[in-house]
BAVO-685068 format. One record per residue (C-alpha): x, z, y. Coordinates in steps of 0.02 Angstrom, whole numbers, padded with zeros to 5 digits. Example, Ala and Ser with C-alpha at 12.3 -4.5 7.8 and 13.67 -1.06 7.14 Angstrom:
{x=00615 z=00390 y=-00225} $
{x=00684 z=00357 y=-00053} $
//
This chain:
{x=-00025 z=-00011 y=-00006} $
{x=00068 z=-00033 y=00178} $
{x=00035 z=00075 y=00296} $
{x=00062 z=00050 y=00477} $
{x=00123 z=00233 y=00604} $
{x=00118 z=00253 y=00765} $
{x=00245 z=00379 y=00825} $
{x=00242 z=00429 y=00997} $
{x=00372 z=00586 y=01054} $
{x=00468 z=00593 y=01211} $
{x=00608 z=00693 y=01107} $
{x=00717 z=00580 y=00993} $
{x=00770 z=00723 y=00890} $
{x=00563 z=00754 y=00860} $
{x=00537 z=00604 y=00788} $
{x=00667 z=00563 y=00687} $
{x=00641 z=00737 y=00602} $
{x=00449 z=00640 y=00574} $
{x=00490 z=00470 y=00536} $
{x=00609 z=00548 y=00384} $
{x=00461 z=00636 y=00311} $
{x=00351 z=00481 y=00295} $
{x=00469 z=00397 y=00237} $
{x=00542 z=00482 y=00083} $
{x=00341 z=00547 y=00057} $
{x=00299 z=00358 y=00072} $
{x=00471 z=00327 y=-00035} $
{x=00384 z=00453 y=-00174} $
{x=00221 z=00383 y=-00151} $
{x=00302 z=00193 y=-00140} $
{x=00196 z=00135 y=-00020} $
{x=00247 z=00036 y=00124} $
{x=00286 z=00120 y=00296} $
{x=00272 z=00015 y=00457} $
{x=00296 z=00143 y=00578} $
{x=00326 z=00138 y=00756} $
{x=00404 z=00221 y=00916} $
{x=00309 z=00261 y=01079} $
{x=00415 z=00350 y=01229} $
{x=00250 z=00360 y=01332} $
{x=00097 z=00355 y=01355} $
{x=00127 z=00190 y=01428} $
{x=00209 z=00088 y=01315} $
{x=00086 z=00165 y=01173} $
{x=-00081 z=00130 y=01316} $
{x=00016 z=-00064 y=01345} $
{x=00036 z=-00099 y=01141} $
{x=-00153 z=-00154 y=01099} $
{x=-00049 z=-00301 y=00963} $
{x=00032 z=-00158 y=00873} $
{x=-00131 z=-00022 y=00896} $
{x=-00265 z=-00144 y=00837} $
{x=-00193 z=-00128 y=00669} $
{x=-00128 z=00047 y=00671} $
{x=-00187 z=00131 y=00540} $
{x=-00124 z=00325 y=00588} $
{x=-00075 z=00410 y=00748} $
{x=00059 z=00554 y=00779} $
{x=00038 z=00608 y=00945} $
{x=00175 z=00748 y=01051} $
{x=00060 z=00838 y=01152} $
{x=00168 z=00894 y=01271} $
{x=00219 z=00717 y=01355} $
{x=00390 z=00780 y=01478} $
{x=00378 z=00604 y=01610} $
{x=00190 z=00587 y=01588} $
{x=00042 z=00632 y=01731} $
{x=-00043 z=00644 y=01523} $
{x=-00032 z=00717 y=01386} $
{x=-00038 z=00678 y=01226} $
{x=-00224 z=00690 y=01182} $
{x=-00303 z=00653 y=01362} $
{x=-00168 z=00456 y=01302} $
{x=-00262 z=00479 y=01090} $
{x=-00432 z=00478 y=01195} $
{x=-00388 z=00340 y=01277} $
{x=-00326 z=00234 y=01123} $
{x=-00502 z=00276 y=01012} $
{x=-00583 z=00255 y=01168} $
{x=-00502 z=00075 y=01189} $
{x=-00472 z=00046 y=00993} $
//
């Protein structure tokens, strides 16, 4: 099974930890994962092409360089896709 995953995370160390865990799980279960890293709210909100095929989204709640938080970004994504 192929799973398209988006991760909204502004801390690279946290992104690596999460993506490595996801990749390990996928390998153990025999799944193929495509992981896209988004650093900012603007990046993910402007990624219409990927978000149309995204199966799963992990979002940081506190985004450092943004006027929005992860919850408000997720609400916008849900409403637009």
